C-alpha positions as CSV (number, residue, x, y, z in Angstrom):
1,M,18.9,17.3,-34.5
2,T,16.4,20.0,-35.9
3,R,13.3,21.2,-34.0
4,F,11.2,19.1,-36.3
5,T,13.1,15.8,-35.8
6,R,13.0,16.3,-32.1
7,A,9.4,16.7,-32.2
8,A,9.0,13.7,-34.3
9,A,11.1,11.6,-32.0
10,L,9.1,12.8,-29.0
11,A,5.8,11.9,-30.9
12,L,7.0,8.4,-31.5
13,C,8.0,8.0,-27.9
14,F,4.4,8.9,-26.8
15,L,2.7,7.0,-29.6
16,P,1.8,3.8,-27.6
17,L,0.4,5.9,-24.8
18,L,-1.7,7.9,-27.3
19,L,-3.1,4.8,-28.9
20,T,-4.0,3.3,-25.4
21,A,-5.7,6.6,-24.6
22,C,-7.8,6.3,-27.7
23,Q,-9.3,3.1,-26.2
24,T,-12.5,3.3,-24.5
25,N,-14.1,1.4,-21.8
26,D,-17.6,1.5,-23.5
27,P,-18.4,-2.2,-24.0
28,D,-20.7,-1.2,-27.1
29,A,-17.8,0.5,-29.0
30,P,-16.3,-1.1,-31.9
31,V,-13.7,-3.8,-31.1
32,A,-11.0,-1.6,-32.7
33,E,-11.5,1.0,-30.0
34,R,-11.4,-1.0,-26.9
35,E,-10.0,-4.3,-25.5
36,V,-11.1,-7.4,-26.9
37,R,-13.0,-9.5,-24.3
38,V,-11.5,-12.9,-24.2
39,V,-12.8,-15.7,-22.1
40,A,-10.5,-18.8,-22.1
41,T,-11.5,-22.1,-20.5
42,T,-8.2,-23.3,-19.1
43,S,-5.4,-21.5,-17.4
44,M,-3.0,-22.5,-20.2
45,L,-5.1,-21.0,-22.6
46,A,-5.7,-17.7,-20.7
47,D,-1.9,-17.3,-20.4
48,L,-1.6,-17.9,-24.0
49,A,-4.2,-15.2,-24.9
50,R,-2.4,-12.9,-22.8
51,E,0.9,-13.5,-24.5
52,I,-0.5,-13.0,-27.9
53,G,-3.0,-10.4,-27.1
54,G,-0.8,-8.1,-25.0
55,D,-2.5,-4.7,-24.1
56,R,-5.0,-5.3,-26.7
57,V,-7.1,-8.0,-24.6
58,D,-8.8,-8.5,-21.5
59,V,-8.7,-12.1,-20.7
60,E,-10.8,-14.0,-18.0
61,G,-10.0,-17.7,-17.4
62,L,-12.8,-19.9,-16.2
63,M,-10.8,-22.5,-14.5
64,G,-8.1,-21.4,-11.9
65,P,-5.1,-23.2,-10.2
66,G,-5.8,-26.9,-9.4
67,V,-9.1,-27.1,-11.2
68,D,-9.6,-30.4,-13.3
69,P,-11.2,-29.4,-16.6
70,H,-12.4,-32.9,-17.1
71,L,-14.8,-32.6,-14.1
72,Y,-15.4,-29.0,-14.2
73,R,-19.1,-27.8,-14.3
74,P,-19.8,-24.2,-15.2
75,K,-21.3,-21.9,-12.6
76,E,-24.0,-19.2,-13.4
77,S,-21.3,-16.5,-13.3
78,D,-19.2,-18.4,-15.9
79,V,-22.2,-18.5,-18.2
80,T,-22.5,-14.7,-17.8
81,R,-18.9,-14.3,-18.6
82,L,-19.1,-16.4,-21.6
83,I,-22.0,-14.6,-23.2
84,G,-20.4,-11.3,-22.6
85,A,-17.2,-12.3,-24.4
86,D,-16.1,-11.0,-27.9
87,V,-14.5,-14.7,-28.3
88,V,-14.2,-17.8,-26.3
89,L,-11.1,-20.0,-26.5
90,Y,-11.5,-23.7,-25.6
91,N,-9.2,-26.6,-25.9
92,G,-11.5,-29.1,-27.5
93,F,-11.1,-32.9,-27.9
94,D,-13.6,-33.3,-25.1
95,L,-11.2,-31.8,-22.5
96,E,-14.0,-29.5,-21.3
97,G,-16.7,-32.2,-21.5
98,Q,-19.1,-30.6,-19.0
99,L,-19.1,-27.3,-20.7
100,G,-20.7,-28.6,-23.9
101,S,-24.2,-27.0,-23.6
102,A,-22.7,-23.7,-22.5
103,L,-20.6,-23.5,-25.5
104,E,-23.4,-24.3,-27.7
105,D,-25.4,-21.5,-26.2
106,V,-22.4,-19.1,-26.8
107,E,-22.3,-20.1,-30.4
108,G,-26.0,-19.9,-30.8
109,R,-25.8,-16.2,-29.6
110,G,-23.4,-15.5,-32.5
111,I,-20.2,-15.4,-30.3
112,P,-17.2,-17.1,-31.7
113,A,-16.1,-20.1,-29.6
114,E,-13.0,-21.6,-31.1
115,P,-11.4,-25.1,-30.2
116,V,-8.0,-24.0,-30.8
117,A,-6.2,-27.3,-30.1
118,S,-7.8,-28.5,-33.3
119,S,-5.1,-26.5,-35.2
120,V,-2.5,-28.9,-34.4
121,R,-1.4,-31.0,-37.2
122,S,-3.2,-34.3,-37.3
123,S,-0.1,-36.3,-37.9
124,S,1.0,-35.3,-34.3
125,L,-2.2,-36.0,-32.5
126,L,-2.6,-39.2,-30.3
127,S,-5.8,-41.2,-30.3
128,P,-5.5,-44.1,-27.6
129,P,-8.1,-46.9,-27.9
130,E,-10.1,-45.8,-25.0
131,F,-10.7,-42.4,-27.0
132,E,-11.9,-44.0,-30.1
133,G,-13.2,-41.3,-32.5
134,S,-11.3,-38.5,-30.5
135,F,-7.9,-37.4,-29.7
136,D,-5.9,-37.0,-26.5
137,P,-6.5,-33.3,-25.6
138,H,-3.4,-32.7,-23.5
139,V,-1.3,-31.1,-26.4
140,W,0.2,-28.4,-24.2
141,M,2.6,-30.9,-22.9
142,D,4.5,-30.8,-26.1
143,V,5.9,-27.4,-26.5
144,S,6.4,-27.8,-30.2
145,L,2.6,-28.5,-30.5
146,W,1.9,-25.5,-28.2
147,R,3.5,-23.4,-31.0
148,D,0.7,-24.5,-33.4
149,V,-2.0,-23.5,-30.8
150,A,-0.3,-20.1,-30.3
151,E,-0.6,-19.4,-34.0
152,E,-4.2,-20.3,-34.0
153,V,-4.9,-17.9,-31.2
154,A,-3.1,-15.2,-33.2
155,D,-5.4,-15.9,-36.2
156,V,-8.5,-15.9,-34.0
157,L,-7.7,-12.5,-32.5
158,A,-6.6,-11.0,-35.8
159,S,-9.8,-12.1,-37.4
160,I,-11.9,-10.4,-34.8
161,D,-9.8,-7.1,-34.4
162,T,-8.5,-6.9,-37.9
163,T,-7.3,-3.2,-37.3
164,H,-4.7,-4.5,-34.8
165,A,-3.8,-7.7,-36.6
166,E,-0.3,-6.7,-37.0
167,V,0.0,-6.5,-33.2
168,Y,-1.1,-10.0,-32.6
169,Y,1.3,-11.4,-35.1
170,E,4.2,-9.2,-33.7
171,N,3.5,-10.7,-30.3
172,L,3.2,-14.2,-31.8
173,A,6.8,-14.0,-33.3
174,A,8.2,-12.8,-30.0
175,Y,6.4,-15.5,-28.0
176,D,7.2,-18.2,-30.6
177,A,11.0,-17.5,-30.1
178,Q,10.4,-18.0,-26.3
179,L,8.6,-21.4,-27.0
180,Q,11.4,-22.6,-29.3
181,E,14.0,-21.7,-26.6
182,L,11.8,-23.5,-24.0
183,D,11.5,-26.7,-26.3
184,R,15.5,-26.7,-26.5
185,F,15.5,-26.4,-22.7
186,V,13.3,-29.4,-22.3
187,R,15.3,-31.7,-24.7
188,D,18.6,-30.6,-23.1
189,R,17.5,-31.3,-19.7
190,V,16.1,-34.7,-20.1
191,E,19.3,-35.9,-21.4
192,A,20.3,-36.3,-17.6
193,V,18.0,-39.3,-17.4
194,P,19.2,-42.5,-19.0
195,E,16.9,-43.9,-21.5
196,E,16.2,-47.0,-19.3
197,R,14.9,-44.7,-16.5
198,R,12.7,-42.6,-18.8
199,V,9.4,-43.9,-17.4
200,L,6.9,-41.4,-16.1
201,I,4.2,-42.6,-13.8
202,T,1.3,-40.3,-12.9
203,A,-2.3,-40.3,-11.8
204,H,-3.8,-40.0,-15.2
205,D,-2.5,-39.9,-18.8
206,A,-1.8,-36.2,-19.2
207,F,1.7,-36.6,-20.3
208,N,1.5,-38.9,-23.4
209,Y,2.5,-35.8,-25.7
210,F,5.4,-35.2,-23.3
211,G,6.5,-38.8,-23.7
212,Q,6.1,-38.8,-27.5
213,A,8.2,-35.5,-27.9
214,Y,10.8,-36.2,-25.3
215,G,11.4,-39.9,-25.2
216,F,9.6,-41.1,-22.1
217,E,7.4,-44.1,-21.7
218,V,4.3,-42.9,-19.9
219,R,1.8,-44.7,-17.6
220,G,-1.3,-43.1,-16.2
221,L,-3.4,-44.8,-13.5
222,Q,-6.7,-43.3,-14.5
223,G,-6.3,-43.1,-18.3
224,L,-6.9,-39.9,-20.2
225,S,-9.8,-38.6,-18.2
226,T,-9.9,-38.1,-14.4
227,A,-13.8,-38.8,-14.7
228,T,-12.8,-42.5,-14.8
229,E,-12.1,-44.1,-11.5
230,A,-9.2,-46.5,-11.0
231,G,-10.0,-49.9,-9.6
232,T,-8.0,-52.2,-7.4
233,A,-6.9,-54.2,-10.3
234,D,-5.6,-50.9,-12.0
235,V,-3.5,-50.2,-8.8
236,S,-2.2,-53.9,-8.7
237,D,-1.2,-53.9,-12.3
238,L,0.6,-50.7,-12.0
239,A,2.3,-51.6,-8.9
240,R,3.5,-54.9,-10.4
241,F,5.0,-52.9,-13.4
242,V,6.7,-50.4,-11.1
243,A,8.3,-53.0,-9.0
244,E,9.4,-55.3,-11.9
245,R,11.0,-52.3,-13.7
246,Q,12.4,-50.8,-10.5
247,I,11.0,-47.3,-11.4
248,P,12.4,-45.1,-8.7
249,A,9.7,-42.4,-8.5
250,L,6.0,-41.8,-9.1
251,F,4.4,-38.4,-9.5
252,V,1.3,-36.8,-8.2
253,E,-0.6,-34.0,-10.0
254,T,-1.8,-30.6,-8.7
255,S,-5.4,-31.1,-10.2
256,V,-5.8,-34.7,-9.1
257,S,-6.1,-36.2,-5.7
258,P,-2.9,-37.8,-4.6
259,R,-4.7,-40.8,-3.0
260,S,-4.5,-43.1,-6.1
261,I,-0.7,-42.6,-6.7
262,Q,-0.3,-43.2,-2.7
263,A,-2.2,-46.4,-3.2
264,V,0.2,-47.5,-5.9
265,Q,3.2,-46.6,-3.7
266,E,1.9,-48.8,-0.9
267,A,1.2,-51.6,-3.3
268,V,4.8,-51.6,-4.6
269,R,6.1,-51.4,-1.1
270,A,4.1,-54.6,-0.4
271,Q,6.0,-56.3,-3.2
272,G,9.3,-55.4,-1.6
273,F,10.4,-52.4,-3.6
274,D,10.6,-48.9,-2.1
275,V,9.4,-46.2,-4.6
276,V,9.3,-42.6,-3.7
277,I,6.8,-39.8,-4.6
278,G,9.0,-37.7,-6.9
279,G,7.2,-34.5,-6.7
280,N,3.9,-32.6,-7.8
281,L,3.5,-32.0,-11.5
282,F,1.1,-29.5,-13.1
283,S,-1.0,-31.3,-15.7
284,D,-4.4,-29.8,-16.5
285,A,-3.9,-26.4,-14.8
286,L,-1.1,-23.7,-14.1
287,G,0.1,-22.7,-10.7
288,D,-1.1,-19.7,-8.8
289,P,-0.9,-16.4,-10.4
290,G,2.3,-14.4,-9.7
291,T,4.3,-17.6,-9.2
292,P,6.7,-19.0,-12.0
293,E,4.4,-22.0,-12.3
294,G,1.4,-19.6,-12.9
295,T,2.7,-19.2,-16.6
296,Y,3.0,-21.9,-19.2
297,E,6.8,-21.5,-19.5
298,G,7.1,-21.7,-15.7
299,M,4.9,-24.8,-15.4
300,I,6.8,-26.7,-18.2
301,R,10.1,-25.8,-16.5
302,H,8.8,-26.9,-13.1
303,N,7.6,-30.2,-14.4
304,V,10.8,-30.9,-16.3
305,N,13.1,-30.1,-13.5
306,T,11.0,-32.1,-11.1
307,I,11.0,-35.2,-13.3
308,V,14.6,-35.0,-14.1
309,E,15.7,-34.6,-10.4
310,A,13.5,-37.6,-9.4
311,L,14.5,-40.0,-12.2
312,A,18.2,-39.1,-12.9
313,P,20.7,-41.2,-11.0
314,A,22.4,-39.5,-8.1
315,P,25.8,-38.2,-8.9
316,A,28.5,-40.7,-7.8
317,A,30.3,-40.0,-4.6
318,P,34.0,-38.9,-4.9
319,T,36.4,-41.8,-4.6
320,G,39.7,-40.0,-4.3
321,P,41.3,-38.9,-0.9
322,P,40.0,-35.8,0.7
323,A,41.5,-32.6,-0.4
């Protein structure tokens, strides 16, 4: 290797460091010379922005673990963060209903606020009767639809930081490969549950896209939004359904009080059938940062493993003589 080629190779090794060093912390600098300030409403979107943005973005999430976006009201500090962003990413489809006026204020200041779930192809969107005129917002429960949202996030970041557009699309390609593998994992894993046992009972209807994609009948006690209280008749009707169908397990959610599902469990037992709580599912928020469930991929894997382990029949005991 000549002196020139050795020098060139060394320069290529240090190029990422040189580019990072060229970035500045000056908030008034052009966006190409500093990190893009991204504020994402939900933890799922914050995780996605970090995957697509990589080192080019500084992401803040408004809603942390266990936070219910249907009921979330912005604090004064949230408004400050929103108006200090280069771009705001929100789900849309009325998921963040209490943030409406804050998002309007952001857009009124000329800051892009993007409802990224609207990028999902309309033929795949669900519109239950109680949401007439709108769509079910929980698109992240179908990994193939989350790929559409990931592409939209890459487009948004590339439009704001055109100098580094190629970086975002390279990150998108790498993450899309991970999502495709995750989708295959879910489809393979649920095969352990016989079709007649593929009934998912949860606190609210956050899993309809999961059911549509992976072949589950889904029943939620509170409907699409947790802002709607479940009544005694709702509990009784769901309990009757569980007892008649002999559903082996119900599931609680990390962002919803377990009391409603526990009430269904007691009502089922009163009808002479013993149903168990199959585990805790992540629905409207990821887990704690630094845990596997603190990422979108980890959350999906946790949910699927929890569902399968609760609903799949127990392995048959060996019938042969002992070894």
